[in-house]
PDB file of N, H, CA, C and O in Angstrom:
ATOM      1  N   MET A   1       0.827  -1.205  -0.047  1.00  0.00           N
ATOM      2  CA  MET A   1       0.011  -0.042   0.039  1.00  0.00           C
ATOM      3  C   MET A   1       0.866   1.249  -0.063  1.00  0.00           C
ATOM      4  O   MET A   1       0.544   2.170  -0.814  1.00  0.00           O
ATOM      5  N   TYR A   2       1.981   1.276   0.731  1.00  0.00           N
ATOM      6  H   TYR A   2       2.243   0.528   1.341  1.00  0.00           H
ATOM      7  CA  TYR A   2       2.824   2.422   0.809  1.00  0.00           C
ATOM      8  C   TYR A   2       4.139   2.281   0.068  1.00  0.00           C
ATOM      9  O   TYR A   2       5.143   2.907   0.408  1.00  0.00           O
ATOM     10  N   ASN A   3       4.103   1.389  -1.019  1.00  0.00           N
ATOM     11  H   ASN A   3       3.288   0.880  -1.296  1.00  0.00           H
ATOM     12  CA  ASN A   3       5.313   1.148  -1.793  1.00  0.00           C
ATOM     13  C   ASN A   3       5.881   2.407  -2.445  1.00  0.00           C
ATOM     14  O   ASN A   3       7.098   2.528  -2.587  1.00  0.00           O
ATOM     15  N   TYR A   4       5.035   3.330  -2.836  1.00  0.00           N
ATOM     16  H   TYR A   4       4.047   3.231  -2.721  1.00  0.00           H
ATOM     17  CA  TYR A   4       5.511   4.486  -3.510  1.00  0.00           C
ATOM     18  C   TYR A   4       5.304   5.790  -2.725  1.00  0.00           C
ATOM     19  O   TYR A   4       5.146   6.858  -3.318  1.00  0.00           O
ATOM     20  N   THR A   5       5.307   5.700  -1.477  1.00  0.00           N
ATOM     21  H   THR A   5       5.436   4.833  -0.995  1.00  0.00           H
ATOM     22  CA  THR A   5       5.240   6.867  -0.621  1.00  0.00           C
ATOM     23  C   THR A   5       6.517   7.557  -0.550  1.00  0.00           C
ATOM     24  O   THR A   5       7.541   6.958  -0.221  1.00  0.00           O
ATOM     25  N   THR A   6       6.497   8.904  -0.872  1.00  0.00           N
ATOM     26  H   THR A   6       5.665   9.390  -1.140  1.00  0.00           H
ATOM     27  CA  THR A   6       7.684   9.689  -0.828  1.00  0.00           C
ATOM     28  C   THR A   6       7.945  10.149   0.541  1.00  0.00           C
ATOM     29  O   THR A   6       7.088  10.020   1.415  1.00  0.00           O
ATOM     30  N   PHE A   7       9.129  10.699   0.774  1.00  0.00           N
ATOM     31  H   PHE A   7       9.825  10.804   0.064  1.00  0.00           H
ATOM     32  CA  PHE A   7       9.389  11.221   2.192  1.00  0.00           C
ATOM     33  C   PHE A   7       8.508  12.384   2.487  1.00  0.00           C
ATOM     34  O   PHE A   7       8.099  12.572   3.632  1.00  0.00           O
ATOM     35  N   ILE A   8       8.187  13.203   1.457  1.00  0.00           N
ATOM     36  H   ILE A   8       8.519  13.050   0.526  1.00  0.00           H
ATOM     37  CA  ILE A   8       7.222  14.323   1.696  1.00  0.00           C
ATOM     38  C   ILE A   8       5.803  13.823   2.064  1.00  0.00           C
ATOM     39  O   ILE A   8       5.152  14.360   2.960  1.00  0.00           O
ATOM     40  N   HIS A   9       5.344  12.765   1.333  1.00  0.00           N
ATOM     41  H   HIS A   9       5.873  12.329   0.605  1.00  0.00           H
ATOM     42  CA  HIS A   9       4.106  12.203   1.750  1.00  0.00           C
ATOM     43  C   HIS A   9       4.133  11.634   3.124  1.00  0.00           C
ATOM     44  O   HIS A   9       3.189  11.822   3.891  1.00  0.00           O
ATOM     45  N   LEU A  10       5.233  10.912   3.477  1.00  0.00           N
ATOM     46  H   LEU A  10       6.000  10.760   2.854  1.00  0.00           H
ATOM     47  CA  LEU A  10       5.354  10.367   4.799  1.00  0.00           C
ATOM     48  C   LEU A  10       5.345  11.432   5.825  1.00  0.00           C
ATOM     49  O   LEU A  10       4.699  11.263   6.859  1.00  0.00           O
ATOM     50  N   LYS A  11       6.024  12.531   5.610  1.00  0.00           N
ATOM     51  H   LYS A  11       6.548  12.668   4.770  1.00  0.00           H
ATOM     52  CA  LYS A  11       6.095  13.661   6.453  1.00  0.00           C
ATOM     53  C   LYS A  11       4.639  14.150   6.699  1.00  0.00           C
ATOM     54  O   LYS A  11       4.215  14.291   7.846  1.00  0.00           O
ATOM     55  N   ASP A  12       3.882  14.408   5.595  1.00  0.00           N
ATOM     56  H   ASP A  12       4.228  14.294   4.664  1.00  0.00           H
ATOM     57  CA  ASP A  12       2.538  14.846   5.754  1.00  0.00           C
ATOM     58  C   ASP A  12       1.596  13.913   6.623  1.00  0.00           C
ATOM     59  O   ASP A  12       0.808  14.317   7.479  1.00  0.00           O
ATOM     60  N   ILE A  13       1.803  12.649   6.271  1.00  0.00           N
ATOM     61  H   ILE A  13       2.443  12.321   5.575  1.00  0.00           H
ATOM     62  CA  ILE A  13       0.927  11.629   7.027  1.00  0.00           C
ATOM     63  C   ILE A  13       1.303  11.615   8.458  1.00  0.00           C
ATOM     64  O   ILE A  13       0.432  11.569   9.326  1.00  0.00           O
ATOM     65  N   MET A  14       2.644  11.654   8.757  1.00  0.00           N
ATOM     66  H   MET A  14       3.352  11.691   8.051  1.00  0.00           H
ATOM     67  CA  MET A  14       3.081  11.620  10.145  1.00  0.00           C
ATOM     68  C   MET A  14       2.650  12.916  10.872  1.00  0.00           C
ATOM     69  O   MET A  14       2.216  12.882  12.024  1.00  0.00           O
ATOM     70  N   ASP A  15       2.776  13.996  10.203  1.00  0.00           N
ATOM     71  H   ASP A  15       3.129  14.024   9.267  1.00  0.00           H
ATOM     72  CA  ASP A  15       2.353  15.293  10.768  1.00  0.00           C
ATOM     73  C   ASP A  15       0.967  15.296  11.199  1.00  0.00           C
ATOM     74  O   ASP A  15       0.656  15.710  12.315  1.00  0.00           O
ATOM     75  N   LYS A  16       0.076  14.830  10.321  1.00  0.00           N
ATOM     76  H   LYS A  16       0.329  14.494   9.414  1.00  0.00           H
ATOM     77  CA  LYS A  16      -1.388  14.897  10.574  1.00  0.00           C
ATOM     78  C   LYS A  16      -1.847  13.761  11.608  1.00  0.00           C
ATOM     79  O   LYS A  16      -2.804  13.936  12.363  1.00  0.00           O
ATOM     80  N   GLN A  17      -1.109  12.613  11.584  1.00  0.00           N
ATOM     81  H   GLN A  17      -0.331  12.471  10.971  1.00  0.00           H
ATOM     82  CA  GLN A  17      -1.486  11.488  12.479  1.00  0.00           C
ATOM     83  C   GLN A  17      -0.328  11.235  13.509  1.00  0.00           C
ATOM     84  O   GLN A  17      -0.041  10.082  13.831  1.00  0.00           O
ATOM     85  N   TRP A  18       0.285  12.242  13.984  1.00  0.00           N
ATOM     86  H   TRP A  18       0.052  13.178  13.722  1.00  0.00           H
ATOM     87  CA  TRP A  18       1.457  12.036  14.866  1.00  0.00           C
ATOM     88  C   TRP A  18       1.207  11.156  16.048  1.00  0.00           C
ATOM     89  O   TRP A  18       2.068  10.354  16.409  1.00  0.00           O
ATOM     90  N   LEU A  19       0.013  11.281  16.691  1.00  0.00           N
ATOM     91  H   LEU A  19      -0.686  11.933  16.398  1.00  0.00           H
ATOM     92  CA  LEU A  19      -0.298  10.507  17.860  1.00  0.00           C
ATOM     93  C   LEU A  19      -0.421   8.957  17.560  1.00  0.00           C
ATOM     94  O   LEU A  19      -0.347   8.132  18.470  1.00  0.00           O
ATOM     95  N   LEU A  20      -0.603   8.623  16.301  1.00  0.00           N
ATOM     96  H   LEU A  20      -0.664   9.293  15.561  1.00  0.00           H
ATOM     97  CA  LEU A  20      -0.562   7.198  15.944  1.00  0.00           C
ATOM     98  C   LEU A  20       0.878   6.640  15.873  1.00  0.00           C
ATOM     99  O   LEU A  20       1.107   5.447  16.070  1.00  0.00           O
ATOM    100  N   PHE A  21       1.786   7.490  15.604  1.00  0.00           N
ATOM    101  H   PHE A  21       1.600   8.460  15.444  1.00  0.00           H
ATOM    102  CA  PHE A  21       3.170   7.074  15.365  1.00  0.00           C
ATOM    103  C   PHE A  21       4.068   7.287  16.623  1.00  0.00           C
ATOM    104  O   PHE A  21       4.980   6.492  16.854  1.00  0.00           O
ATOM    105  N   VAL A  22       3.839   8.273  17.380  1.00  0.00           N
ATOM    106  H   VAL A  22       3.098   8.918  17.193  1.00  0.00           H
ATOM    107  CA  VAL A  22       4.806   8.711  18.439  1.00  0.00           C
ATOM    108  C   VAL A  22       5.135   7.546  19.412  1.00  0.00           C
ATOM    109  O   VAL A  22       6.280   7.389  19.834  1.00  0.00           O
ATOM    110  N   GLY A  23       4.146   6.764  19.745  1.00  0.00           N
ATOM    111  H   GLY A  23       3.215   6.892  19.402  1.00  0.00           H
ATOM    112  CA  GLY A  23       4.445   5.607  20.659  1.00  0.00           C
ATOM    113  C   GLY A  23       5.360   4.488  20.053  1.00  0.00           C
ATOM    114  O   GLY A  23       5.875   3.632  20.771  1.00  0.00           O
ATOM    115  N   HIS A  24       5.532   4.536  18.743  1.00  0.00           N
ATOM    116  H   HIS A  24       5.113   5.232  18.159  1.00  0.00           H
ATOM    117  CA  HIS A  24       6.332   3.516  18.091  1.00  0.00           C
ATOM    118  C   HIS A  24       7.751   4.060  17.665  1.00  0.00           C
ATOM    119  O   HIS A  24       8.643   3.289  17.309  1.00  0.00           O
ATOM    120  N   LEU A  25       7.900   5.324  17.716  1.00  0.00           N
ATOM    121  H   LEU A  25       7.176   5.950  18.005  1.00  0.00           H
ATOM    122  CA  LEU A  25       9.236   5.963  17.381  1.00  0.00           C
ATOM    123  C   LEU A  25      10.159   5.967  18.546  1.00  0.00           C
ATOM    124  O   LEU A  25       9.772   5.749  19.694  1.00  0.00           O
ATOM    125  N   PRO A  26      11.428   6.227  18.209  1.00  0.00           N
ATOM    126  CA  PRO A  26      12.414   6.325  19.269  1.00  0.00           C
ATOM    127  C   PRO A  26      12.066   7.312  20.374  1.00  0.00           C
ATOM    128  O   PRO A  26      11.568   8.405  20.105  1.00  0.00           O
ATOM    129  N   LYS A  27      12.325   6.928  21.596  1.00  0.00           N
ATOM    130  H   LYS A  27      12.729   6.040  21.814  1.00  0.00           H
ATOM    131  CA  LYS A  27      12.102   7.758  22.773  1.00  0.00           C
ATOM    132  C   LYS A  27      12.719   9.092  22.640  1.00  0.00           C
ATOM    133  O   LYS A  27      13.811   9.174  22.077  1.00  0.00           O
ATOM    134  N   GLY A  28      12.133  10.142  23.098  1.00  0.00           N
ATOM    135  H   GLY A  28      11.246  10.075  23.554  1.00  0.00           H
ATOM    136  CA  GLY A  28      12.702  11.523  23.073  1.00  0.00           C
ATOM    137  C   GLY A  28      12.679  12.172  21.685  1.00  0.00           C
ATOM    138  O   GLY A  28      13.209  13.273  21.538  1.00  0.00           O
ATOM    139  N   LEU A  29      12.115  11.569  20.706  1.00  0.00           N
ATOM    140  H   LEU A  29      11.684  10.675  20.825  1.00  0.00           H
ATOM    141  CA  LEU A  29      12.018  12.113  19.433  1.00  0.00           C
ATOM    142  C   LEU A  29      11.221  13.390  19.396  1.00  0.00           C
ATOM    143  O   LEU A  29      10.093  13.394  19.890  1.00  0.00           O
ATOM    144  N   ARG A  30      11.717  14.455  18.856  1.00  0.00           N
ATOM    145  H   ARG A  30      12.633  14.452  18.454  1.00  0.00           H
ATOM    146  CA  ARG A  30      10.988  15.698  18.754  1.00  0.00           C
ATOM    147  C   ARG A  30      10.317  15.823  17.357  1.00  0.00           C
ATOM    148  O   ARG A  30      10.981  15.712  16.326  1.00  0.00           O
ATOM    149  N   LYS A  31       9.033  16.048  17.356  1.00  0.00           N
ATOM    150  H   LYS A  31       8.494  16.138  18.193  1.00  0.00           H
ATOM    151  CA  LYS A  31       8.243  15.994  16.115  1.00  0.00           C
ATOM    152  C   LYS A  31       8.791  16.974  15.073  1.00  0.00           C
ATOM    153  O   LYS A  31       8.968  16.575  13.921  1.00  0.00           O
ATOM    154  N   SER A  32       9.052  18.160  15.399  1.00  0.00           N
ATOM    155  H   SER A  32       8.909  18.484  16.334  1.00  0.00           H
ATOM    156  CA  SER A  32       9.458  19.149  14.447  1.00  0.00           C
ATOM    157  C   SER A  32      10.840  18.816  13.847  1.00  0.00           C
ATOM    158  O   SER A  32      11.065  18.996  12.650  1.00  0.00           O
ATOM    159  N   GLU A  33      11.709  18.354  14.652  1.00  0.00           N
ATOM    160  H   GLU A  33      11.527  18.207  15.624  1.00  0.00           H
ATOM    161  CA  GLU A  33      13.086  17.941  14.280  1.00  0.00           C
ATOM    162  C   GLU A  33      12.937  16.719  13.268  1.00  0.00           C
ATOM    163  O   GLU A  33      13.547  16.732  12.199  1.00  0.00           O
ATOM    164  N   PHE A  34      12.195  15.775  13.599  1.00  0.00           N
ATOM    165  H   PHE A  34      11.700  15.765  14.467  1.00  0.00           H
ATOM    166  CA  PHE A  34      12.022  14.616  12.762  1.00  0.00           C
ATOM    167  C   PHE A  34      11.369  14.982  11.409  1.00  0.00           C
ATOM    168  O   PHE A  34      11.824  14.533  10.357  1.00  0.00           O
ATOM    169  N   LEU A  35      10.369  15.748  11.445  1.00  0.00           N
ATOM    170  H   LEU A  35       9.999  16.113  12.299  1.00  0.00           H
ATOM    171  CA  LEU A  35       9.674  16.172  10.172  1.00  0.00           C
ATOM    172  C   LEU A  35      10.547  17.033   9.292  1.00  0.00           C
ATOM    173  O   LEU A  35      10.507  16.948   8.064  1.00  0.00           O
ATOM    174  N   ASP A  36      11.369  17.898   9.971  1.00  0.00           N
ATOM    175  H   ASP A  36      11.401  17.967  10.969  1.00  0.00           H
ATOM    176  CA  ASP A  36      12.364  18.657   9.171  1.00  0.00           C
ATOM    177  C   ASP A  36      13.402  17.759   8.475  1.00  0.00           C
ATOM    178  O   ASP A  36      13.827  17.963   7.338  1.00  0.00           O
ATOM    179  N   SER A  37      13.761  16.748   9.273  1.00  0.00           N
ATOM    180  H   SER A  37      13.416  16.582  10.196  1.00  0.00           H
ATOM    181  CA  SER A  37      14.745  15.783   8.716  1.00  0.00           C
ATOM    182  C   SER A  37      14.230  15.079   7.489  1.00  0.00           C
ATOM    183  O   SER A  37      14.995  14.854   6.552  1.00  0.00           O
ATOM    184  N   LEU A  38      12.927  14.713   7.455  1.00  0.00           N
ATOM    185  H   LEU A  38      12.305  14.896   8.216  1.00  0.00           H
ATOM    186  CA  LEU A  38      12.326  14.112   6.364  1.00  0.00           C
ATOM    187  C   LEU A  38      12.291  15.025   5.044  1.00  0.00           C
ATOM    188  O   LEU A  38      12.411  14.550   3.915  1.00  0.00           O
ATOM    189  N   ILE A  39      12.119  16.349   5.309  1.00  0.00           N
ATOM    190  H   ILE A  39      12.022  16.734   6.227  1.00  0.00           H
ATOM    191  CA  ILE A  39      12.219  17.288   4.263  1.00  0.00           C
ATOM    192  C   ILE A  39      13.605  17.339   3.634  1.00  0.00           C
ATOM    193  O   ILE A  39      13.803  17.297   2.420  1.00  0.00           O
ATOM    194  N   ARG A  40      14.549  17.434   4.572  1.00  0.00           N
ATOM    195  H   ARG A  40      14.388  17.468   5.558  1.00  0.00           H
ATOM    196  CA  ARG A  40      15.989  17.415   4.091  1.00  0.00           C
ATOM    197  C   ARG A  40      16.324  16.074   3.333  1.00  0.00           C
ATOM    198  O   ARG A  40      16.941  16.079   2.267  1.00  0.00           O
ATOM    199  N   LEU A  41      15.915  15.020   3.898  1.00  0.00           N
ATOM    200  H   LEU A  41      15.414  15.016   4.763  1.00  0.00           H
ATOM    201  CA  LEU A  41      16.172  13.711   3.258  1.00  0.00           C
ATOM    202  C   LEU A  41      15.566  13.627   1.874  1.00  0.00           C
ATOM    203  O   LEU A  41      16.150  13.039   0.964  1.00  0.00           O
ATOM    204  N   ASN A  42      14.351  14.237   1.715  1.00  0.00           N
ATOM    205  H   ASN A  42      13.877  14.714   2.455  1.00  0.00           H
ATOM    206  CA  ASN A  42      13.702  14.256   0.453  1.00  0.00           C
ATOM    207  C   ASN A  42      14.509  15.102  -0.599  1.00  0.00           C
ATOM    208  O   ASN A  42      14.661  14.721  -1.760  1.00  0.00           O
ATOM    209  N   THR A  43      15.005  16.256  -0.114  1.00  0.00           N
ATOM    210  H   THR A  43      14.882  16.566   0.829  1.00  0.00           H
ATOM    211  CA  THR A  43      15.787  17.125  -0.956  1.00  0.00           C
ATOM    212  C   THR A  43      17.086  16.343  -1.520  1.00  0.00           C
ATOM    213  O   THR A  43      17.414  16.369  -2.706  1.00  0.00           O
ATOM    214  N   ILE A  44      17.736  15.688  -0.571  1.00  0.00           N
ATOM    215  H   ILE A  44      17.469  15.666   0.393  1.00  0.00           H
ATOM    216  CA  ILE A  44      18.969  14.908  -0.998  1.00  0.00           C
ATOM    217  C   ILE A  44      18.558  13.752  -1.921  1.00  0.00           C
ATOM    218  O   ILE A  44      19.231  13.479  -2.915  1.00  0.00           O
ATOM    219  N   ARG A  45      17.424  13.061  -1.579  1.00  0.00           N
ATOM    220  H   ARG A  45      16.877  13.283  -0.772  1.00  0.00           H
ATOM    221  CA  ARG A  45      16.922  12.023  -2.506  1.00  0.00           C
ATOM    222  C   ARG A  45      16.649  12.503  -3.889  1.00  0.00           C
ATOM    223  O   ARG A  45      16.978  11.841  -4.873  1.00  0.00           O
ATOM    224  N   ASN A  46      16.049  13.652  -3.964  1.00  0.00           N
ATOM    225  H   ASN A  46      15.782  14.190  -3.164  1.00  0.00           H
ATOM    226  CA  ASN A  46      15.750  14.167  -5.284  1.00  0.00           C
ATOM    227  C   ASN A  46      16.963  14.552  -6.081  1.00  0.00           C
ATOM    228  O   ASN A  46      16.974  14.394  -7.302  1.00  0.00           O
ATOM    229  N   ARG A  47      18.005  15.063  -5.412  1.00  0.00           N
ATOM    230  H   ARG A  47      17.996  15.191  -4.421  1.00  0.00           H
ATOM    231  CA  ARG A  47      19.284  15.428  -6.162  1.00  0.00           C
ATOM    232  C   ARG A  47      19.903  14.085  -6.626  1.00  0.00           C
ATOM    233  O   ARG A  47      20.506  14.062  -7.698  1.00  0.00           O
ATOM    234  N   VAL A  48      19.794  13.062  -5.938  1.00  0.00           N
ATOM    235  H   VAL A  48      19.304  13.081  -5.067  1.00  0.00           H
ATOM    236  CA  VAL A  48      20.395  11.725  -6.361  1.00  0.00           C
ATOM    237  C   VAL A  48      19.570  11.128  -7.472  1.00  0.00           C
ATOM    238  O   VAL A  48      20.132  10.650  -8.458  1.00  0.00           O
ATOM    239  N   MET A  49      18.294  11.136  -7.356  1.00  0.00           N
ATOM    240  H   MET A  49      17.837  11.524  -6.556  1.00  0.00           H
ATOM    241  CA  MET A  49      17.388  10.401  -8.368  1.00  0.00           C
ATOM    242  C   MET A  49      17.090  11.293  -9.599  1.00  0.00           C
ATOM    243  O   MET A  49      16.674  10.769 -10.633  1.00  0.00           O
ATOM    244  N   HIS A  50      17.294  12.628  -9.511  1.00  0.00           N
ATOM    245  H   HIS A  50      17.632  13.053  -8.672  1.00  0.00           H
ATOM    246  CA  HIS A  50      16.984  13.475 -10.620  1.00  0.00           C
ATOM    247  C   HIS A  50      18.180  14.413 -10.828  1.00  0.00           C
ATOM    248  O   HIS A  50      18.101  15.612 -10.561  1.00  0.00           O
ATOM    249  N   PRO A  51      19.266  13.849 -11.302  1.00  0.00           N
ATOM    250  CA  PRO A  51      20.524  14.593 -11.471  1.00  0.00           C
ATOM    251  C   PRO A  51      20.640  15.543 -12.587  1.00  0.00           C
ATOM    252  O   PRO A  51      21.723  16.060 -12.861  1.00  0.00           O
ATOM    253  N   VAL A  52      19.523  15.801 -13.264  1.00  0.00           N
ATOM    254  H   VAL A  52      18.643  15.382 -13.042  1.00  0.00           H
ATOM    255  CA  VAL A  52      19.571  16.712 -14.422  1.00  0.00           C
ATOM    256  C   VAL A  52      19.967  18.126 -14.070  1.00  0.00           C
ATOM    257  O   VAL A  52      20.464  18.850 -14.933  1.00  0.00           O
ATOM    258  N   LYS A  53      19.769  18.540 -12.861  1.00  0.00           N
ATOM    259  H   LYS A  53      19.365  17.953 -12.160  1.00  0.00           H
ATOM    260  CA  LYS A  53      20.062  19.891 -12.528  1.00  0.00           C
ATOM    261  C   LYS A  53      21.551  20.077 -12.174  1.00  0.00           C
ATOM    262  O   LYS A  53      21.994  21.188 -11.882  1.00  0.00           O
ATOM    263  N   ALA A  54      22.306  18.979 -12.206  1.00  0.00           N
ATOM    264  H   ALA A  54      21.947  18.077 -12.443  1.00  0.00           H
ATOM    265  CA  ALA A  54      23.677  18.961 -11.885  1.00  0.00           C
ATOM    266  C   ALA A  54      24.085  19.578 -10.492  1.00  0.00           C
ATOM    267  O   ALA A  54      25.183  20.114 -10.339  1.00  0.00           O
ATOM    268  N   VAL A  55      23.229  19.484  -9.568  1.00  0.00           N
ATOM    269  H   VAL A  55      22.338  19.048  -9.693  1.00  0.00           H
ATOM    270  CA  VAL A  55      23.482  19.953  -8.205  1.00  0.00           C
ATOM    271  C   VAL A  55      24.259  18.873  -7.485  1.00  0.00           C
ATOM    272  O   VAL A  55      23.743  17.771  -7.303  1.00  0.00           O
ATOM    273  N   LYS A  56      25.477  19.152  -7.072  1.00  0.00           N
ATOM    274  H   LYS A  56      25.896  20.048  -7.219  1.00  0.00           H
ATOM    275  CA  LYS A  56      26.288  18.176  -6.410  1.00  0.00           C
ATOM    276  C   LYS A  56      25.959  17.985  -4.912  1.00  0.00           C
ATOM    277  O   LYS A  56      25.568  18.904  -4.193  1.00  0.00           O
ATOM    278  N   LEU A  57      26.148  16.739  -4.512  1.00  0.00           N
ATOM    279  H   LEU A  57      26.466  15.992  -5.096  1.00  0.00           H
ATOM    280  CA  LEU A  57      25.932  16.398  -3.116  1.00  0.00           C
ATOM    281  C   LEU A  57      27.208  16.855  -2.360  1.00  0.00           C
ATOM    282  O   LEU A  57      28.312  16.840  -2.904  1.00  0.00           O
ATOM    283  N   THR A  58      27.014  17.249  -1.125  1.00  0.00           N
ATOM    284  H   THR A  58      26.117  17.261  -0.683  1.00  0.00           H
ATOM    285  CA  THR A  58      28.136  17.702  -0.300  1.00  0.00           C
ATOM    286  C   THR A  58      28.446  16.618   0.700  1.00  0.00           C
ATOM    287  O   THR A  58      27.665  15.680   0.862  1.00  0.00           O
ATOM    288  N   GLU A  59      29.570  16.729   1.371  1.00  0.00           N
ATOM    289  H   GLU A  59      30.205  17.490   1.239  1.00  0.00           H
ATOM    290  CA  GLU A  59      29.952  15.847   2.432  1.00  0.00           C
ATOM    291  C   GLU A  59      28.938  15.918   3.523  1.00  0.00           C
ATOM    292  O   GLU A  59      28.606  14.905   4.138  1.00  0.00           O
ATOM    293  N   ASP A  60      28.411  17.165   3.788  1.00  0.00           N
ATOM    294  H   ASP A  60      28.680  17.988   3.288  1.00  0.00           H
ATOM    295  CA  ASP A  60      27.387  17.401   4.785  1.00  0.00           C
ATOM    296  C   ASP A  60      26.153  16.632   4.482  1.00  0.00           C
ATOM    297  O   ASP A  60      25.500  16.154   5.410  1.00  0.00           O
ATOM    298  N   ASP A  61      25.775  16.475   3.188  1.00  0.00           N
ATOM    299  H   ASP A  61      26.306  16.864   2.434  1.00  0.00           H
ATOM    300  CA  ASP A  61      24.635  15.695   2.851  1.00  0.00           C
ATOM    301  C   ASP A  61      24.832  14.212   3.236  1.00  0.00           C
ATOM    302  O   ASP A  61      23.952  13.579   3.821  1.00  0.00           O
ATOM    303  N   PHE A  62      26.030  13.683   2.881  1.00  0.00           N
ATOM    304  H   PHE A  62      26.744  14.196   2.406  1.00  0.00           H
ATOM    305  CA  PHE A  62      26.309  12.332   3.235  1.00  0.00           C
ATOM    306  C   PHE A  62      26.337  12.072   4.687  1.00  0.00           C
ATOM    307  O   PHE A  62      25.887  11.025   5.151  1.00  0.00           O
ATOM    308  N   GLU A  63      26.859  13.006   5.417  1.00  0.00           N
ATOM    309  H   GLU A  63      27.225  13.857   5.040  1.00  0.00           H
ATOM    310  CA  GLU A  63      26.927  12.902   6.894  1.00  0.00           C
ATOM    311  C   GLU A  63      25.466  12.960   7.481  1.00  0.00           C
ATOM    312  O   GLU A  63      25.145  12.233   8.421  1.00  0.00           O
ATOM    313  N   PHE A  64      24.608  13.832   6.909  1.00  0.00           N
ATOM    314  H   PHE A  64      24.869  14.423   6.145  1.00  0.00           H
ATOM    315  CA  PHE A  64      23.257  13.936   7.414  1.00  0.00           C
ATOM    316  C   PHE A  64      22.536  12.576   7.166  1.00  0.00           C
ATOM    317  O   PHE A  64      21.798  12.107   8.033  1.00  0.00           O
ATOM    318  N   VAL A  65      22.744  11.977   6.036  1.00  0.00           N
ATOM    319  H   VAL A  65      23.343  12.358   5.333  1.00  0.00           H
ATOM    320  CA  VAL A  65      22.068  10.630   5.754  1.00  0.00           C
ATOM    321  C   VAL A  65      22.600   9.623   6.721  1.00  0.00           C
ATOM    322  O   VAL A  65      21.824   8.821   7.242  1.00  0.00           O
ATOM    323  N   ARG A  66      23.891   9.617   6.993  1.00  0.00           N
ATOM    324  H   ARG A  66      24.521  10.269   6.570  1.00  0.00           H
ATOM    325  CA  ARG A  66      24.490   8.656   7.958  1.00  0.00           C
ATOM    326  C   ARG A  66      23.894   8.867   9.338  1.00  0.00           C
ATOM    327  O   ARG A  66      23.556   7.896  10.015  1.00  0.00           O
ATOM    328  N   ARG A  67      23.754  10.142   9.781  1.00  0.00           N
ATOM    329  H   ARG A  67      24.028  10.931   9.231  1.00  0.00           H
ATOM    330  CA  ARG A  67      23.194  10.407  11.069  1.00  0.00           C
ATOM    331  C   ARG A  67      21.751  10.052  11.141  1.00  0.00           C
ATOM    332  O   ARG A  67      21.293   9.505  12.144  1.00  0.00           O
ATOM    333  N   PHE A  68      20.997  10.356  10.072  1.00  0.00           N
ATOM    334  H   PHE A  68      21.369  10.800   9.256  1.00  0.00           H
ATOM    335  CA  PHE A  68      19.586   9.992  10.015  1.00  0.00           C
ATOM    336  C   PHE A  68      19.423   8.495  10.170  1.00  0.00           C
ATOM    337  O   PHE A  68      18.587   8.050  10.957  1.00  0.00           O
ATOM    338  N   HIS A  69      20.193   7.705   9.443  1.00  0.00           N
ATOM    339  H   HIS A  69      20.872   8.066   8.804  1.00  0.00           H
ATOM    340  CA  HIS A  69      20.109   6.314   9.441  1.00  0.00           C
ATOM    341  C   HIS A  69      20.422   5.732  10.920  1.00  0.00           C
ATOM    342  O   HIS A  69      19.722   4.871  11.451  1.00  0.00           O
ATOM    343  N   THR A  70      21.466   6.266  11.460  1.00  0.00           N
ATOM    344  H   THR A  70      22.034   6.966  11.028  1.00  0.00           H
ATOM    345  CA  THR A  70      21.867   5.811  12.810  1.00  0.00           C
ATOM    346  C   THR A  70      20.879   6.213  13.870  1.00  0.00           C
ATOM    347  O   THR A  70      20.578   5.438  14.778  1.00  0.00           O
ATOM    348  N   THR A  71      20.374   7.420  13.757  1.00  0.00           N
ATOM    349  H   THR A  71      20.618   8.049  13.020  1.00  0.00           H
ATOM    350  CA  THR A  71      19.414   7.921  14.783  1.00  0.00           C
ATOM    351  C   THR A  71      18.114   7.257  14.661  1.00  0.00           C
ATOM    352  O   THR A  71      17.511   6.926  15.682  1.00  0.00           O
ATOM    353  N   TYR A  72      17.592   7.017  13.397  1.00  0.00           N
ATOM    354  H   TYR A  72      18.081   7.286  12.568  1.00  0.00           H
ATOM    355  CA  TYR A  72      16.171   6.620  13.274  1.00  0.00           C
ATOM    356  C   TYR A  72      16.104   5.211  12.734  1.00  0.00           C
ATOM    357  O   TYR A  72      15.098   4.859  12.118  1.00  0.00           O
ATOM    358  N   LYS A  73      17.122   4.379  12.929  1.00  0.00           N
ATOM    359  H   LYS A  73      17.939   4.665  13.429  1.00  0.00           H
ATOM    360  CA  LYS A  73      17.143   2.995  12.479  1.00  0.00           C
ATOM    361  C   LYS A  73      15.964   2.259  13.048  1.00  0.00           C
ATOM    362  O   LYS A  73      15.584   2.543  14.184  1.00  0.00           O
ATOM    363  N   PRO A  74      15.357   1.332  12.338  1.00  0.00           N
ATOM    364  CA  PRO A  74      14.101   0.648  12.798  1.00  0.00           C
ATOM    365  C   PRO A  74      14.281  -0.128  14.130  1.00  0.00           C
ATOM    366  O   PRO A  74      13.295  -0.336  14.836  1.00  0.00           O
ATOM    367  N   LYS A  75      15.479  -0.549  14.481  1.00  0.00           N
ATOM    368  H   LYS A  75      16.281  -0.380  13.907  1.00  0.00           H
ATOM    369  CA  LYS A  75      15.739  -1.209  15.699  1.00  0.00           C
ATOM    370  C   LYS A  75      15.431  -0.390  16.911  1.00  0.00           C
ATOM    371  O   LYS A  75      15.189  -0.939  17.987  1.00  0.00           O
ATOM    372  N   SER A  76      15.434   0.975  16.758  1.00  0.00           N
ATOM    373  H   SER A  76      15.631   1.420  15.884  1.00  0.00           H
ATOM    374  CA  SER A  76      15.170   1.813  17.875  1.00  0.00           C
ATOM    375  C   SER A  76      13.732   2.140  17.971  1.00  0.00           C
ATOM    376  O   SER A  76      13.339   2.863  18.887  1.00  0.00           O
ATOM    377  N   TRP A  77      12.918   1.657  17.088  1.00  0.00           N
ATOM    378  H   TRP A  77      13.238   1.070  16.344  1.00  0.00           H
ATOM    379  CA  TRP A  77      11.496   1.819  17.144  1.00  0.00           C
ATOM    380  C   TRP A  77      10.812   0.677  17.946  1.00  0.00           C
ATOM    381  O   TRP A  77      11.322  -0.443  17.973  1.00  0.00           O
ATOM    382  N   SER A  78       9.701   0.951  18.575  1.00  0.00           N
ATOM    383  H   SER A  78       9.287   1.861  18.553  1.00  0.00           H
ATOM    384  CA  SER A  78       9.054  -0.203  19.287  1.00  0.00           C
ATOM    385  C   SER A  78       7.888  -0.713  18.499  1.00  0.00           C
ATOM    386  O   SER A  78       7.226  -1.661  18.920  1.00  0.00           O
TER     387      SER A  78
END
């Protein structure tokens, strides 16, 4: 059902239905910080998947993705 959900769609869904998700997400997660992270992740994803604009990824982008993966890995969810 959610095979083609983008990060932006996921952000909108989670924003509107936050109370359904918050109990399953890592403890101490701040809603605004997490939703902002999904926006940034989407921006990076778009640059990778649609390289026609020739916008280069930075080391900061790579570090952000690494931090996101470490911080929000599924094992930390309940």
